[in-house]
SETIVO-150357 format. One record per residue (C-alpha): x, y, z; residue in one letter. Coordinates in steps of 0.001 Angstrom, whole numbers, plus 500000, padded with zeros to 6 digits. Each point is the difference from the previous one (the first is absolute). Layout:
BEGIN
XYZA
...
This chain:
BEGIN
500000500000500000M
501284503465499083T
499697502870502465K
499306503400498445A
501499503356500949Y
500037503523498692D
503754500245500671L
502733497518500795I
503265501460501267V
503117497827499717V
502452501138502677G
499592501552503442S
502431502915500103G
499349503725499915T
498258500046496621A
497822497032500910A
498937501548503316M
499020503299498395V
498152498472497049A
498139497291501901S
498718502245502794H
498975502855497707R
498040497744497652T
498440498092502906A
498911503340501476S
498277500719496683A
497946496831500394G
502052497668497835W
500477496344500857K
503770499626500341V
502515497208500557A
503700500256500894V
502470497216499257I
503571499606501228D
502108496886500535Y
502180501915502433R
499032501594503344P
497726502962499470F
501782503338500071G
502191500116496932G
503636500898499515T
500154503437501593C
498377499138503311A
501477496521500434L
503105499511497879R
501164503386498776G
499976503675500860C
498440499939503485D
502090497231501611P
503105501205498165K
499566503516501386K
499759498570503507M
503393498343499544L
501367503204498481V
498894501844503114T
502137497726502166G
502985500518497723A
499362503769500001Q
500153500119503799V
503369498234499977I
501274502361497316D
498830503040501972D
501864498785503062I
503191499331498081R
499970503350498230R
499359501866503228M
502677498107501920N
502404502573501416G
497403502727499475R
498226499579503313G
498734496446499519I
501570497032501801V
498533496554499272A
502995497752499449A
498047496739500212D
497148501015497678A
499265497297497433R
497171498402498090I
498571496860501599A
498741498536496735W
497570497468501432H
498390502616502239D
499747502466497118L
498262497355497901M
497580499262502827E
499192503709500193F
499346499966496246K
497613497072500446R
497905501979502468T
498945501938496911F
499954497333497281T
498556497174502106G
496496501427500515P
499575501242496412V
498439496880498371P
497367499591502704D
499170503710499913K
499497499838496259Q
497888496876500252Q
497757501688502550K
499670503104497830S
498919497834497046Y
497512498133502172D
498485503248501295V
499633501293496433S
498364496797498784G
502891499148497683I
500570496286499346D
503586498843500451T
501936497064498565Y
503402498917501299H
501454498116497039A
501560500539496573A
497786501453497289A
500032498718496441R
497987501242497032F
497956497358498182V
498238502432497643S
499883503764499399P
497635500514502957T
500445496858502097K
502590499127502628I
500689496724501736E
501185500155503607V
500391497120502450D
497519497822498099G
497442502800499702N
498973501620496752R
499252503722500154L
498649502287497306E
499947503793499937A
498955502865497796K
503383501571500754H
503328498691501268I
502811502114501467L
503541498626499897I
501839501462502982A
502509497235500658T
503025502198500656G
503505499013498951A
502491497167500435R
503799499772499743P
501237500049496420V
501448496640498843P
503798500201499940L
500758497136497651G
503357498879501373F
500995496692501641P
499322499987503721G
497416502760500056E
497919497736502246E
502535500664502768H
499116503689500167L
497496501256502554V
497456502577498892T
499447503374501595N
496923498494501648E
502014497206501603E
502620502478501179F
497293501922501832L
499061496847501936E
503490498902501105M
500291499458503746D
503801500096499878E
502205502093497737L
502973498158498415P
503402501641500267S
500889500109496267R
497342501132497544I
500151500454496225V
497196501888498275L
499529499353496281V
498705503206498407G
500399503709500576G
496552501559500279G
497692500869502893Y
500185496615501726I
503784499771499879A
500475503591501145A
497566499815502902E
500817496491501233F
503747500605499835S
499648503013502312H
497868498017502447I
502279496947500033A
503239501964500269A
498774501912503041R
498888496719501536A
503596498799499801G
500109497980496781A
502756500195497393K
498079501029496891V
500941499798496323T
497816501336497175V
500503498606496491L
498458502303497402Q
500185499276496279R
499553503677499104G
502541502778500223E
498521501359503229R
497353499331502597M
496468501393500018L
499731500634496279M
496498501429500595Q
501541503013501752F
502191502879498835D
503630498944499550A
501471503022501792D
497719499581503000V
500717496262500165V
503700500860499890G
499588502087503156W
498039497198501658L
502757497426499370M
502041501664502742E
497540498527502498S
500491496504498549F
503766500285500405H
499649501455503488R
498380496819501352V
502182497622498026G
497561498885497305I
502072498602497122D
498299501120496780V
501292498241496901Q
498597501436496762T
500291498463496515K
499835496577501627H
497720497505498244V
499146497024502191V
500297496781498014E
499441497338502656A
499508499313503675V
501365496765501464E
499200498504503388K
503082498917501930K
499023498418503293G
498021502606501890S
501544502806497939N
499737501263496420F
502417500951497238I
498785502774497696V
501705500143496619R
499927503238498005A
501588501169496772T
501623503430499846T
501967501993497481E
503165498466501444S
498749496407500140G
498165497775502478E
499749500795503695Q
498621497878502810T
498379501070503256F
499299497871503060E
496783500521501904A
497821498551502713D
496947501476498294L
499314501131496431V
497043502329499454V
498038500517496779H
499950503792499596A
499815500202496214A
496482501317499615G
496402498813499769R
497466499451497216I
496177499691499928P
498847496757501618D
497918498577497159L
501455496629499076E
497540497702501802D
496794501771498969L
499599498163496663N
499427503272498173L
499777498202496672Q
496687498443501068A
498772503478500911A
500956501421496618G
502154502603501737V
502888501049497783D
503501500885501182R
502742501986498285D
503501498883499046E
501167500664503554H
497266497850501534G
497991502938501294R
496260500306499605L
498820501911496962K
497759502663501505L
498245503055498616N
500050503436501606E
497215498923502371F
502092497118501453L
497774497555498128Q
501226496999498016S
500031500831496286V
499015496425499126S
497513499194502788N
497873502979501106P
498813498138503091A
503511500116501475V
501729502979501611Y
503332500219501841A
501495502231502682A
503266500571501824G
503098497923499329D
497985497512497950A
498982502780497614A
503556501394499850A
498789503287498531K
501356502319502677G
502976499808502353P
499975496851502201P
498935501878503126L
497225499504502541T
498322503384499310P
499767498968496334I
498139496826500964S
497433502010501917S
499725502573497213H
499574497320497326D
497284498295502027A
498033503240500328K
500278500507496233V
498762496468499321V
497099500338502442V
498982503264498355G
500003498299496620N
498064496990501257L
497308502093501659L
499746502849497488E
501294498583496728G
503472500574498589N
500709503652500609R
502812499994502574H
503692499780499143R
502942499678502402P
502042503139500633D
503552499268501107Y
501263503581500098R
502000500965503046G
500302496558501582V
503079499968502277P
502300497018500263S
502231499294503001V
502683497431500745A
500249499688503772F
503735499855500236T
501701501835502884I
499671502828499251P
497159499609497476P
500055500985496345I
496891501381498299A
498817501175496601A
496912501357498299V
499258501213496493G
502411499964497074M
503676499166500002S
502491502486498613E
500428497831496901Q
496241499811499432Q
499683503777500225V
502820500493497508R
498429497509497609E
496661501810500288S
501531503169498599G
498807502168502874R
502079502949501160K
500813499521503656F
502416500820502759R
501653497605502420V
500843500628503634K
502331497194501064S
502168499978503106E
501375497674502648K
499139501820503208T
501723498201502855S
500643503348501722T
496314500942500250W
498447499961503455Y
497674497096499165T
503016497749499416A
502293501382502699R
497337499738502706R
500029496200499663V
503683499676499006A
499043498681496559E
502431500693497170S
497661498756497255V
497574502766499025Y
499321501490496589G
497454500885497350H
499424500459496293K
496871501936499063V
498877500706496428L
497852503087499339V
498467500969496662E
501033503406498712E
497126502375499444G
497295498109501889T
502051499285503128G
498410496550500222H
501886497296501877I
500931497324497464L
501906497666502297G
501560499768503438A
502726497587501092H
501035499993503650L
502188498041502392V
500524500472503722G
498116500428503278P
496206500357499693H
499932499943496178V
497457497164500103D
497582502606501395E
501227503103498164V
499608498324496585I
496227500000500507N
499928503794499827I
501703499907496620F
497529497303498943G
497126502262501007L
501507502835497981A
500362497849496876I
496516498492500228R
498214503302500548Y
502179502373498006G
501569501958502852L
503002502065498966T
503450500547501441A
498770503402501189T
497063498352501771D
502378497763501902L
502514502750500705K
497328502240501500T
498452497248502137T
500860500349503680M
501021496559501246F
500573499187503659A
503623500608500934Y
502326498246500489P
498659497067498004T
501014498185496856G
497250501830498115A
501436503372500998S
502955499244497686D
497769499906496923I
500323503707499234G
503770499574499675D
499656496890497851M
498282501842497173I
C-alpha cells in the first residue's frame, strides 16, 4: 500500500527543518526521511560541534598569547575527552528535539534510507510513499579520493566524535576542514601535518589575506606542505604511512591518524535518481532551474548542499528552503539571492570574506579602489597580543559600493557580517564610514578599512 503526501523531504538538516515545518503549517501533509540521526550536518556533525571545539582551542591560544602580559596559567591545556563531552551536551539532545518538533507539527518521520522508485514515489524501510512534491535536502558527503588506502582515512564527522586525540595527525586537503581542524588539534597537543595539492591553503579566500594567516599556522607548529598530491595511505601496525608526490619526488609521512579534509560533494548517490528521472550535469550535480526545481522532473526540488547552487553554508540551506517553500505554495516565482553571503574559516584567528575577490572585480571591468593592509599595530590586535590582523576591501569608484571584503584577525567572523549587510542592501563606503560603532570593538575599525 502506498501512503500519499503533499511533500516528502529527504534529509533532516537545516533546509529540511525549514521546509517541512513551513509547509506543514500551511496545512500540507508532510513526511521527513533520513537514515541518519535527525539534525543534519551543521547541528550534529559540522559547524556547531566544530565551533565548540574551536572555542576550547581559542581559550588556550588566548592564554598563551597573553602569557607574560598579566596572565599566568602555566598548566592550562585541553582535556580532549572532557571537551568532547561538553560538545555532546549540545549535539546529544538534538535528534530527540527534532523528533518531538516533527511530532508536534504532525509531520510523519522515517528513519531509513530513501530510494526513488518512480518520479513521485519513494521506497523507505519497506514502505512505499508518494508525493505531489519531493525536496532533496540530503546535504553533502566527503568527496571520493580515488587512491589506494583511502578507506584508512577518517572523515571530518568521525574526527568530531573522537574520545582521544592521537599524537600525530595528517590532514589530506587544504580547505576549511584542514584549516580549522589543524588549529584545534595543534592546540590540543598533536603534531599536525597538512598535505595540500594546491599551491596554497584556503583557495576560496584572498591569497594575500591567507598569506597573513599562515603566520598563525607556523606559530603553533602546524606543518603545511603545499603542492603535495597524496597517492596512497598504507596501514603499518597501528600507524599509517602517507605517500605523496611533490615537484622533487615522493615523500612519506608517518601518522597515527589520517583525516579526509579534501572537500565534500552533494550526497546523492543512493537516491536512485535515474528512476526519478532527475538529471545531473557532468559534475554529478542536480540540473536545476532558477527556482531550485529539477529541469527534468518538475515534482522534485532541492535545497542546501544537495542543490549546490550557492555557497555550502548553513544560511544558504535555510535561504534555499524558504525559496522552495515559496515556490511550492505560490507557484514558481521565487529565486535564491546569494548576494552578500559571508564565509568564515574558524581558524585562530579566523579568516572571513564576502562579495567579490580582487580578481573577479578586475575581470568584471569595474573601476575600483583597494584598501589592503596588515594591521598588527592596531589596537584591536595589540589588545589581545595577536600579530595576525589585516584587511583587503574593494570599493567601486563612483558609486562607493562595497564590492568585496577580505579580513583576517580577531573578531573578523563578526565584523564580516557588516560588510555582508552593505553588499546585500547597497550601503556605500560613506555609509559605513559615517556609522558610529561602539568603541573599542572590531567593528569600530571598519572606517579605517575602507
